[in-house]
C-alpha positions, 0 to 999 in steps of 0.5 A: 500500500502506498502512503500518498501519490503526488502530482505536480500542478500549475493551477492549484485553484483549477486542479482543486476544483476538479479533484474536489468533484471527482474524488468525492465519489470515492469518499475522499475529502480535501483536508487543506484549504487553498489559503492554508497551503503549506509545503506538503501541498493540497491533499485528499483522504478518507475522513478519520484516516491519515493514509493513504492520501492523494496530493497535488502541489507545485513542484519543489524544484520551482520548475513548471509541473508537467504530466509524465509520459507513461505515468498514470494514477489509478483509483479503485472504485467500489462498483462499475457504476462508480467508474461511470460516475467518476469518468462523467464527472471528470469530463464535465469538470475539465478532464479529457477523454482517454477511454470510455467506461467498459471491460478491458479483458486484455488485463483481466476478464473483470477489469472494468475501467475508464480513462481520462486526463485531468485539466493539466494532462495527468492520466487517470484511470478509474477501475473496478474488479470483482475481486 
């Protein structure tokens, strides 16, 4: 299990608005207010839990953030309908389509997933499996 996943962001206001709407469908809440951002950045987690976290922040080295080629963050959904809702929400709030919800049997017979990019080009996957 990971402690946190962090993505660089250029526009924290835009990215927070996007992830607030998308991650709410996974039960994740933003913990840091935009006016209180510290060195750890902005992060989301389940209420009452410290870990795992999803984090966005401006890069520490001061260079512009960019989407990694071949990099993808995948979120596990509780059911197929949640995958659909996540993808629809992402596209409605500035995300771009990278693959509509559906079975991906090349990965596993029960691998139901949808793919998109967030407003700054980071690739996301929403996935549900039966086991």
